[in-house]
CHARMM internal coordinates of N, CA and C (Angstrom, degrees):
IC EDIT
DIST 1 N 1 CA 1.4953
DIST 1 CA 1 C 1.4340
ANGL 1 N 1 CA 1 C 113.92
DIST 1 C 2 N 1.3261
ANGL 1 CA 1 C 2 N 117.35
DIHE 1 N 1 CA 1 C 2 N 140.27
DIST 2 N 2 CA 1.3853
ANGL 1 C 2 N 2 CA 127.43
DIHE 1 CA 1 C 2 N 2 CA -179.89
DIST 2 CA 2 C 1.5886
ANGL 2 N 2 CA 2 C 110.01
DIHE 1 C 2 N 2 CA 2 C -64.63
DIST 2 C 3 N 1.2476
ANGL 2 CA 2 C 3 N 118.10
DIHE 2 N 2 CA 2 C 3 N 132.48
DIST 3 N 3 CA 1.4971
ANGL 2 C 3 N 3 CA 119.15
DIHE 2 CA 2 C 3 N 3 CA 174.86
DIST 3 CA 3 C 1.5076
ANGL 3 N 3 CA 3 C 108.53
DIHE 2 C 3 N 3 CA 3 C -144.30
DIST 3 C 4 N 1.3132
ANGL 3 CA 3 C 4 N 117.58
DIHE 3 N 3 CA 3 C 4 N 136.08
DIST 4 N 4 CA 1.4598
ANGL 3 C 4 N 4 CA 124.75
DIHE 3 CA 3 C 4 N 4 CA -178.54
DIST 4 CA 4 C 1.5135
ANGL 4 N 4 CA 4 C 105.51
DIHE 3 C 4 N 4 CA 4 C -96.28
DIST 4 C 5 N 1.2933
ANGL 4 CA 4 C 5 N 112.49
DIHE 4 N 4 CA 4 C 5 N 123.89
DIST 5 N 5 CA 1.6024
ANGL 4 C 5 N 5 CA 122.94
DIHE 4 CA 4 C 5 N 5 CA 178.10
DIST 5 CA 5 C 1.4779
ANGL 5 N 5 CA 5 C 105.34
DIHE 4 C 5 N 5 CA 5 C -99.63
DIST 5 C 6 N 1.3683
ANGL 5 CA 5 C 6 N 115.85
DIHE 5 N 5 CA 5 C 6 N 97.31
DIST 6 N 6 CA 1.5186
ANGL 5 C 6 N 6 CA 118.41
DIHE 5 CA 5 C 6 N 6 CA 174.74
DIST 6 CA 6 C 1.5330
ANGL 6 N 6 CA 6 C 115.85
DIHE 5 C 6 N 6 CA 6 C -62.94
DIST 6 C 7 N 1.3235
ANGL 6 CA 6 C 7 N 112.91
DIHE 6 N 6 CA 6 C 7 N -34.52
DIST 7 N 7 CA 1.3547
ANGL 6 C 7 N 7 CA 117.17
DIHE 6 CA 6 C 7 N 7 CA -174.26
DIST 7 CA 7 C 1.5716
ANGL 7 N 7 CA 7 C 110.05
DIHE 6 C 7 N 7 CA 7 C -66.98
DIST 7 C 8 N 1.2982
ANGL 7 CA 7 C 8 N 117.16
DIHE 7 N 7 CA 7 C 8 N -53.59
DIST 8 N 8 CA 1.4973
ANGL 7 C 8 N 8 CA 121.57
DIHE 7 CA 7 C 8 N 8 CA 176.33
DIST 8 CA 8 C 1.5224
ANGL 8 N 8 CA 8 C 110.13
DIHE 7 C 8 N 8 CA 8 C -85.54
DIST 8 C 9 N 1.2652
ANGL 8 CA 8 C 9 N 121.25
DIHE 8 N 8 CA 8 C 9 N -10.09
DIST 9 N 9 CA 1.4263
ANGL 8 C 9 N 9 CA 121.43
DIHE 8 CA 8 C 9 N 9 CA -179.90
DIST 9 CA 9 C 1.4506
ANGL 9 N 9 CA 9 C 108.56
DIHE 8 C 9 N 9 CA 9 C 65.42
DIST 9 C 10 N 1.3378
ANGL 9 CA 9 C 10 N 123.03
DIHE 9 N 9 CA 9 C 10 N 37.95
DIST 10 N 10 CA 1.4422
ANGL 9 C 10 N 10 CA 119.39
DIHE 9 CA 9 C 10 N 10 CA 176.66
DIST 10 CA 10 C 1.5822
ANGL 10 N 10 CA 10 C 108.54
DIHE 9 C 10 N 10 CA 10 C -129.83
DIST 10 C 11 N 1.4233
ANGL 10 CA 10 C 11 N 117.71
DIHE 10 N 10 CA 10 C 11 N 159.59
DIST 11 N 11 CA 1.3509
ANGL 10 C 11 N 11 CA 119.70
DIHE 10 CA 10 C 11 N 11 CA 173.77
DIST 11 CA 11 C 1.4626
ANGL 11 N 11 CA 11 C 112.42
DIHE 10 C 11 N 11 CA 11 C -100.50
DIST 11 C 12 N 1.3255
ANGL 11 CA 11 C 12 N 117.79
DIHE 11 N 11 CA 11 C 12 N 156.25
DIST 12 N 12 CA 1.4819
ANGL 11 C 12 N 12 CA 121.75
DIHE 11 CA 11 C 12 N 12 CA 176.89
DIST 12 CA 12 C 1.5592
ANGL 12 N 12 CA 12 C 108.30
DIHE 11 C 12 N 12 CA 12 C -119.89
DIST 12 C 13 N 1.3653
ANGL 12 CA 12 C 13 N 113.56
DIHE 12 N 12 CA 12 C 13 N 131.58
DIST 13 N 13 CA 1.4355
ANGL 12 C 13 N 13 CA 121.77
DIHE 12 CA 12 C 13 N 13 CA -178.51
DIST 13 CA 13 C 1.5401
ANGL 13 N 13 CA 13 C 106.71
DIHE 12 C 13 N 13 CA 13 C -134.73
DIST 13 C 14 N 1.3681
ANGL 13 CA 13 C 14 N 113.10
DIHE 13 N 13 CA 13 C 14 N 151.14
DIST 14 N 14 CA 1.4586
ANGL 13 C 14 N 14 CA 116.35
DIHE 13 CA 13 C 14 N 14 CA 162.08
DIST 14 CA 14 C 1.5112
ANGL 14 N 14 CA 14 C 110.30
DIHE 13 C 14 N 14 CA 14 C -86.27
DIST 14 C 15 N 1.3183
ANGL 14 CA 14 C 15 N 113.46
DIHE 14 N 14 CA 14 C 15 N 153.04
DIST 15 N 15 CA 1.4114
ANGL 14 C 15 N 15 CA 120.27
DIHE 14 CA 14 C 15 N 15 CA 173.33
DIST 15 CA 15 C 1.4984
ANGL 15 N 15 CA 15 C 111.04
DIHE 14 C 15 N 15 CA 15 C -52.66
DIST 15 C 16 N 1.3372
ANGL 15 CA 15 C 16 N 122.43
DIHE 15 N 15 CA 15 C 16 N -41.45
DIST 16 N 16 CA 1.3674
ANGL 15 C 16 N 16 CA 128.89
DIHE 15 CA 15 C 16 N 16 CA 176.74
DIST 16 CA 16 C 1.4889
ANGL 16 N 16 CA 16 C 114.07
DIHE 15 C 16 N 16 CA 16 C -56.00
DIST 16 C 17 N 1.4240
ANGL 16 CA 16 C 17 N 113.34
DIHE 16 N 16 CA 16 C 17 N -42.56
DIST 17 N 17 CA 1.5640
ANGL 16 C 17 N 17 CA 117.59
DIHE 16 CA 16 C 17 N 17 CA 178.02
DIST 17 CA 17 C 1.3589
ANGL 17 N 17 CA 17 C 111.19
DIHE 16 C 17 N 17 CA 17 C -67.27
DIST 17 C 18 N 1.3813
ANGL 17 CA 17 C 18 N 120.33
DIHE 17 N 17 CA 17 C 18 N -51.53
DIST 18 N 18 CA 1.4156
ANGL 17 C 18 N 18 CA 122.52
DIHE 17 CA 17 C 18 N 18 CA 178.00
DIST 18 CA 18 C 1.6323
ANGL 18 N 18 CA 18 C 115.89
DIHE 17 C 18 N 18 CA 18 C -52.68
DIST 18 C 19 N 1.3592
ANGL 18 CA 18 C 19 N 111.47
DIHE 18 N 18 CA 18 C 19 N -48.84
DIST 19 N 19 CA 1.3903
ANGL 18 C 19 N 19 CA 122.47
DIHE 18 CA 18 C 19 N 19 CA -178.60
DIST 19 CA 19 C 1.6560
ANGL 19 N 19 CA 19 C 107.11
DIHE 18 C 19 N 19 CA 19 C -59.33
DIST 19 C 20 N 1.2284
ANGL 19 CA 19 C 20 N 116.96
DIHE 19 N 19 CA 19 C 20 N -42.36
DIST 20 N 20 CA 1.3991
ANGL 19 C 20 N 20 CA 125.59
DIHE 19 CA 19 C 20 N 20 CA -179.77
DIST 20 CA 20 C 1.5843
ANGL 20 N 20 CA 20 C 112.97
DIHE 19 C 20 N 20 CA 20 C -61.80
DIST 20 C 21 N 1.4305
ANGL 20 CA 20 C 21 N 113.92
DIHE 20 N 20 CA 20 C 21 N -42.77
DIST 21 N 21 CA 1.3694
ANGL 20 C 21 N 21 CA 121.34
DIHE 20 CA 20 C 21 N 21 CA 177.55
DIST 21 CA 21 C 1.5466
ANGL 21 N 21 CA 21 C 108.81
DIHE 20 C 21 N 21 CA 21 C -71.41
DIST 21 C 22 N 1.2402
ANGL 21 CA 21 C 22 N 124.17
DIHE 21 N 21 CA 21 C 22 N -38.15
DIST 22 N 22 CA 1.5312
ANGL 21 C 22 N 22 CA 120.65
DIHE 21 CA 21 C 22 N 22 CA 177.67
DIST 22 CA 22 C 1.5840
ANGL 22 N 22 CA 22 C 110.74
DIHE 21 C 22 N 22 CA 22 C -76.08
DIST 22 C 23 N 1.2995
ANGL 22 CA 22 C 23 N 118.46
DIHE 22 N 22 CA 22 C 23 N -26.79
DIST 23 N 23 CA 1.4228
ANGL 22 C 23 N 23 CA 119.62
DIHE 22 CA 22 C 23 N 23 CA 172.86
DIST 23 CA 23 C 1.5586
ANGL 23 N 23 CA 23 C 112.14
DIHE 22 C 23 N 23 CA 23 C -64.18
DIST 23 C 24 N 1.3702
ANGL 23 CA 23 C 24 N 115.73
DIHE 23 N 23 CA 23 C 24 N -47.11
DIST 24 N 24 CA 1.4663
ANGL 23 C 24 N 24 CA 116.26
DIHE 23 CA 23 C 24 N 24 CA 172.89
DIST 24 CA 24 C 1.4503
ANGL 24 N 24 CA 24 C 113.42
DIHE 23 C 24 N 24 CA 24 C -61.84
DIST 24 C 25 N 1.3039
ANGL 24 CA 24 C 25 N 122.10
DIHE 24 N 24 CA 24 C 25 N -35.19
DIST 25 N 25 CA 1.5106
ANGL 24 C 25 N 25 CA 116.17
DIHE 24 CA 24 C 25 N 25 CA 174.72
DIST 25 CA 25 C 1.5025
ANGL 25 N 25 CA 25 C 111.16
DIHE 24 C 25 N 25 CA 25 C -73.97
DIST 25 C 26 N 1.2115
ANGL 25 CA 25 C 26 N 120.98
DIHE 25 N 25 CA 25 C 26 N -35.43
DIST 26 N 26 CA 1.5025
ANGL 25 C 26 N 26 CA 123.51
DIHE 25 CA 25 C 26 N 26 CA 177.73
DIST 26 CA 26 C 1.5765
ANGL 26 N 26 CA 26 C 108.29
DIHE 25 C 26 N 26 CA 26 C -60.06
DIST 26 C 27 N 1.3187
ANGL 26 CA 26 C 27 N 119.11
DIHE 26 N 26 CA 26 C 27 N -46.45
DIST 27 N 27 CA 1.4086
ANGL 26 C 27 N 27 CA 121.42
DIHE 26 CA 26 C 27 N 27 CA 175.81
DIST 27 CA 27 C 1.4483
ANGL 27 N 27 CA 27 C 115.83
DIHE 26 C 27 N 27 CA 27 C -48.77
DIST 27 C 28 N 1.3097
ANGL 27 CA 27 C 28 N 118.50
DIHE 27 N 27 CA 27 C 28 N -33.84
DIST 28 N 28 CA 1.4448
ANGL 27 C 28 N 28 CA 121.84
DIHE 27 CA 27 C 28 N 28 CA 178.10
DIST 28 CA 28 C 1.4877
ANGL 28 N 28 CA 28 C 116.84
DIHE 27 C 28 N 28 CA 28 C -73.97
DIST 28 C 29 N 1.2408
ANGL 28 CA 28 C 29 N 116.04
DIHE 28 N 28 CA 28 C 29 N -26.78
DIST 29 N 29 CA 1.5688
ANGL 28 C 29 N 29 CA 126.65
DIHE 28 CA 28 C 29 N 29 CA 175.49
DIST 29 CA 29 C 1.4956
ANGL 29 N 29 CA 29 C 120.16
DIHE 28 C 29 N 29 CA 29 C -101.04
DIST 29 C 30 N 1.2818
ANGL 29 CA 29 C 30 N 119.25
DIHE 29 N 29 CA 29 C 30 N -18.39
DIST 30 N 30 CA 1.4215
ANGL 29 C 30 N 30 CA 116.85
DIHE 29 CA 29 C 30 N 30 CA -172.85
DIST 30 CA 30 C 1.6236
ANGL 30 N 30 CA 30 C 109.03
DIHE 29 C 30 N 30 CA 30 C -100.67
DIST 30 C 31 N 1.3159
ANGL 30 CA 30 C 31 N 110.59
DIHE 30 N 30 CA 30 C 31 N 134.10
DIST 31 N 31 CA 1.5161
ANGL 30 C 31 N 31 CA 116.26
DIHE 30 CA 30 C 31 N 31 CA 177.73
DIST 31 CA 31 C 1.5118
ANGL 31 N 31 CA 31 C 112.19
DIHE 30 C 31 N 31 CA 31 C -83.80
DIST 31 C 32 N 1.3298
ANGL 31 CA 31 C 32 N 120.06
DIHE 31 N 31 CA 31 C 32 N -23.15
DIST 32 N 32 CA 1.4533
ANGL 31 C 32 N 32 CA 117.78
DIHE 31 CA 31 C 32 N 32 CA -174.53
DIST 32 CA 32 C 1.5683
ANGL 32 N 32 CA 32 C 101.75
DIHE 31 C 32 N 32 CA 32 C -111.21
DIST 32 C 33 N 1.2672
ANGL 32 CA 32 C 33 N 120.76
DIHE 32 N 32 CA 32 C 33 N 130.55
DIST 33 N 33 CA 1.4820
ANGL 32 C 33 N 33 CA 125.98
DIHE 32 CA 32 C 33 N 33 CA 178.75
DIST 33 CA 33 C 1.5789
ANGL 33 N 33 CA 33 C 112.02
DIHE 32 C 33 N 33 CA 33 C -59.30
DIST 33 C 34 N 1.3028
ANGL 33 CA 33 C 34 N 120.39
DIHE 33 N 33 CA 33 C 34 N -33.05
DIST 34 N 34 CA 1.3313
ANGL 33 C 34 N 34 CA 126.12
DIHE 33 CA 33 C 34 N 34 CA 177.89
DIST 34 CA 34 C 1.5171
ANGL 34 N 34 CA 34 C 116.20
DIHE 33 C 34 N 34 CA 34 C -64.90
DIST 34 C 35 N 1.2517
ANGL 34 CA 34 C 35 N 111.07
DIHE 34 N 34 CA 34 C 35 N -21.86
DIST 35 N 35 CA 1.6905
ANGL 34 C 35 N 35 CA 120.99
DIHE 34 CA 34 C 35 N 35 CA 179.11
DIST 35 CA 35 C 1.5185
ANGL 35 N 35 CA 35 C 111.99
DIHE 34 C 35 N 35 CA 35 C -81.35
DIST 35 C 36 N 1.4972
ANGL 35 CA 35 C 36 N 117.99
DIHE 35 N 35 CA 35 C 36 N -19.43
DIST 36 N 36 CA 1.3831
ANGL 35 C 36 N 36 CA 120.02
DIHE 35 CA 35 C 36 N 36 CA -173.87
DIST 36 CA 36 C 1.4342
ANGL 36 N 36 CA 36 C 112.00
DIHE 35 C 36 N 36 CA 36 C -58.64
DIST 36 C 37 N 1.4351
ANGL 36 CA 36 C 37 N 119.00
DIHE 36 N 36 CA 36 C 37 N -53.10
DIST 37 N 37 CA 1.5036
ANGL 36 C 37 N 37 CA 120.08
DIHE 36 CA 36 C 37 N 37 CA -170.19
DIST 37 CA 37 C 1.5862
ANGL 37 N 37 CA 37 C 107.96
DIHE 36 C 37 N 37 CA 37 C -67.26
DIST 37 C 38 N 1.3495
ANGL 37 CA 37 C 38 N 112.65
DIHE 37 N 37 CA 37 C 38 N -42.90
DIST 38 N 38 CA 1.4854
ANGL 37 C 38 N 38 CA 120.39
DIHE 37 CA 37 C 38 N 38 CA 177.37
DIST 38 CA 38 C 1.5134
ANGL 38 N 38 CA 38 C 114.69
DIHE 37 C 38 N 38 CA 38 C -52.69
DIST 38 C 39 N 1.3342
ANGL 38 CA 38 C 39 N 119.51
DIHE 38 N 38 CA 38 C 39 N -44.18
DIST 39 N 39 CA 1.3792
ANGL 38 C 39 N 39 CA 128.10
DIHE 38 CA 38 C 39 N 39 CA -179.97
DIST 39 CA 39 C 1.5215
ANGL 39 N 39 CA 39 C 108.63
DIHE 38 C 39 N 39 CA 39 C -69.81
DIST 39 C 40 N 1.3070
ANGL 39 CA 39 C 40 N 117.45
DIHE 39 N 39 CA 39 C 40 N -48.77
DIST 40 N 40 CA 1.4164
ANGL 39 C 40 N 40 CA 123.31
DIHE 39 CA 39 C 40 N 40 CA -179.27
DIST 40 CA 40 C 1.5489
ANGL 40 N 40 CA 40 C 113.45
DIHE 39 C 40 N 40 CA 40 C -59.78
DIST 40 C 41 N 1.3916
ANGL 40 CA 40 C 41 N 117.52
DIHE 40 N 40 CA 40 C 41 N -42.35
DIST 41 N 41 CA 1.3888
ANGL 40 C 41 N 41 CA 124.50
DIHE 40 CA 40 C 41 N 41 CA -179.09
DIST 41 CA 41 C 1.4708
ANGL 41 N 41 CA 41 C 108.87
DIHE 40 C 41 N 41 CA 41 C -66.76
DIST 41 C 42 N 1.3358
ANGL 41 CA 41 C 42 N 122.06
DIHE 41 N 41 CA 41 C 42 N -36.21
DIST 42 N 42 CA 1.4795
ANGL 41 C 42 N 42 CA 133.12
DIHE 41 CA 41 C 42 N 42 CA -177.02
DIST 42 CA 42 C 1.5670
ANGL 42 N 42 CA 42 C 105.94
DIHE 41 C 42 N 42 CA 42 C -67.31
DIST 42 C 43 N 1.2805
ANGL 42 CA 42 C 43 N 110.02
DIHE 42 N 42 CA 42 C 43 N -50.53
DIST 43 N 43 CA 1.5982
ANGL 42 C 43 N 43 CA 115.20
DIHE 42 CA 42 C 43 N 43 CA 179.68
DIST 43 CA 43 C 1.4433
ANGL 43 N 43 CA 43 C 112.81
DIHE 42 C 43 N 43 CA 43 C -70.09
DIST 43 C 44 N 1.3717
ANGL 43 CA 43 C 44 N 120.81
DIHE 43 N 43 CA 43 C 44 N -32.20
DIST 44 N 44 CA 1.5111
ANGL 43 C 44 N 44 CA 121.65
DIHE 43 CA 43 C 44 N 44 CA 165.71
DIST 44 CA 44 C 1.4120
ANGL 44 N 44 CA 44 C 117.38
DIHE 43 C 44 N 44 CA 44 C -54.30
DIST 44 C 45 N 1.3325
ANGL 44 CA 44 C 45 N 112.94
DIHE 44 N 44 CA 44 C 45 N -47.64
DIST 45 N 45 CA 1.4158
ANGL 44 C 45 N 45 CA 122.29
DIHE 44 CA 44 C 45 N 45 CA -178.06
DIST 45 CA 45 C 1.6378
ANGL 45 N 45 CA 45 C 112.49
DIHE 44 C 45 N 45 CA 45 C -64.04
DIST 45 C 46 N 1.2948
ANGL 45 CA 45 C 46 N 109.96
DIHE 45 N 45 CA 45 C 46 N -42.45
DIST 46 N 46 CA 1.4848
ANGL 45 C 46 N 46 CA 117.90
DIHE 45 CA 45 C 46 N 46 CA 179.47
DIST 46 CA 46 C 1.6349
ANGL 46 N 46 CA 46 C 108.70
DIHE 45 C 46 N 46 CA 46 C -70.22
DIST 46 C 47 N 1.3344
ANGL 46 CA 46 C 47 N 116.32
DIHE 46 N 46 CA 46 C 47 N -36.39
DIST 47 N 47 CA 1.5627
ANGL 46 C 47 N 47 CA 120.58
DIHE 46 CA 46 C 47 N 47 CA 178.20
DIST 47 CA 47 C 1.4512
ANGL 47 N 47 CA 47 C 107.06
DIHE 46 C 47 N 47 CA 47 C -60.44
DIST 47 C 48 N 1.4016
ANGL 47 CA 47 C 48 N 114.19
DIHE 47 N 47 CA 47 C 48 N -51.43
DIST 48 N 48 CA 1.4943
ANGL 47 C 48 N 48 CA 120.43
DIHE 47 CA 47 C 48 N 48 CA -171.25
DIST 48 CA 48 C 1.5700
ANGL 48 N 48 CA 48 C 106.84
DIHE 47 C 48 N 48 CA 48 C -61.04
DIST 48 C 49 N 1.3420
ANGL 48 CA 48 C 49 N 116.44
DIHE 48 N 48 CA 48 C 49 N -37.03
DIST 49 N 49 CA 1.4628
ANGL 48 C 49 N 49 CA 116.29
DIHE 48 CA 48 C 49 N 49 CA -178.91
DIST 49 CA 49 C 1.4595
ANGL 49 N 49 CA 49 C 114.86
DIHE 48 C 49 N 49 CA 49 C -69.39
DIST 49 C 50 N 1.3201
ANGL 49 CA 49 C 50 N 115.17
DIHE 49 N 49 CA 49 C 50 N -38.41
DIST 50 N 50 CA 1.4904
ANGL 49 C 50 N 50 CA 125.35
DIHE 49 CA 49 C 50 N 50 CA -174.37
DIST 50 CA 50 C 1.6157
ANGL 50 N 50 CA 50 C 109.62
DIHE 49 C 50 N 50 CA 50 C -79.23
DIST 50 C 51 N 1.2897
ANGL 50 CA 50 C 51 N 115.30
DIHE 50 N 50 CA 50 C 51 N -40.63
DIST 51 N 51 CA 1.4547
ANGL 50 C 51 N 51 CA 118.53
DIHE 50 CA 50 C 51 N 51 CA -164.83
DIST 51 CA 51 C 1.5121
ANGL 51 N 51 CA 51 C 116.99
DIHE 50 C 51 N 51 CA 51 C -120.43
DIST 51 C 52 N 1.3909
ANGL 51 CA 51 C 52 N 113.61
DIHE 51 N 51 CA 51 C 52 N 8.20
DIST 52 N 52 CA 1.4754
ANGL 51 C 52 N 52 CA 114.02
DIHE 51 CA 51 C 52 N 52 CA 175.66
DIST 52 CA 52 C 1.4719
ANGL 52 N 52 CA 52 C 118.08
DIHE 51 C 52 N 52 CA 52 C -56.19
DIST 52 C 53 N 1.3087
ANGL 52 CA 52 C 53 N 111.69
DIHE 52 N 52 CA 52 C 53 N -23.89
DIST 53 N 53 CA 1.5986
ANGL 52 C 53 N 53 CA 115.93
DIHE 52 CA 52 C 53 N 53 CA 178.41
DIST 53 CA 53 C 1.5297
ANGL 53 N 53 CA 53 C 112.63
DIHE 52 C 53 N 53 CA 53 C -69.05
DIST 53 C 54 N 1.3942
ANGL 53 CA 53 C 54 N 111.11
DIHE 53 N 53 CA 53 C 54 N -24.82
DIST 54 N 54 CA 1.4777
ANGL 53 C 54 N 54 CA 114.73
DIHE 53 CA 53 C 54 N 54 CA 179.44
DIST 54 CA 54 C 1.5642
ANGL 54 N 54 CA 54 C 116.13
DIHE 53 C 54 N 54 CA 54 C -107.07
DIST 54 C 55 N 1.2997
ANGL 54 CA 54 C 55 N 112.97
DIHE 54 N 54 CA 54 C 55 N -15.22
DIST 55 N 55 CA 1.5502
ANGL 54 C 55 N 55 CA 110.56
DIHE 54 CA 54 C 55 N 55 CA -179.52
DIST 55 CA 55 C 1.5083
ANGL 55 N 55 CA 55 C 106.90
DIHE 54 C 55 N 55 CA 55 C -134.08
DIST 55 C 56 N 1.3015
ANGL 55 CA 55 C 56 N 113.34
DIHE 55 N 55 CA 55 C 56 N 133.32
DIST 56 N 56 CA 1.3965
ANGL 55 C 56 N 56 CA 123.87
DIHE 55 CA 55 C 56 N 56 CA -174.49
DIST 56 CA 56 C 1.5950
ANGL 56 N 56 CA 56 C 106.24
DIHE 55 C 56 N 56 CA 56 C -97.32
DIST 56 C 57 N 1.3842
ANGL 56 CA 56 C 57 N 110.84
DIHE 56 N 56 CA 56 C 57 N 129.99
DIST 57 N 57 CA 1.4518
ANGL 56 C 57 N 57 CA 118.28
DIHE 56 CA 56 C 57 N 57 CA -177.79
DIST 57 CA 57 C 1.5236
ANGL 57 N 57 CA 57 C 104.63
DIHE 56 C 57 N 57 CA 57 C -95.56
DIST 57 C 58 N 1.2804
ANGL 57 CA 57 C 58 N 115.37
DIHE 57 N 57 CA 57 C 58 N 120.51
DIST 58 N 58 CA 1.5021
ANGL 57 C 58 N 58 CA 120.43
DIHE 57 CA 57 C 58 N 58 CA -178.12
DIST 58 CA 58 C 1.4778
ANGL 58 N 58 CA 58 C 115.53
DIHE 57 C 58 N 58 CA 58 C -113.01
END
COOR INIT
IC SEED 1 N 1 CA 1 C
IC BUILD
């Protein structure tokens, strides 16, 4: 579940929550249903690399 941490100014997400958000976004841009999970997982990996300093994965 998403939680805002005002003290550390970071957000907490589960991997499942993030993947779900990226799947929803991928559905709006992918023409082939089989590409949705692949795009979502790739986006999640990039997101974690770029924003792990600001977002805590729980």
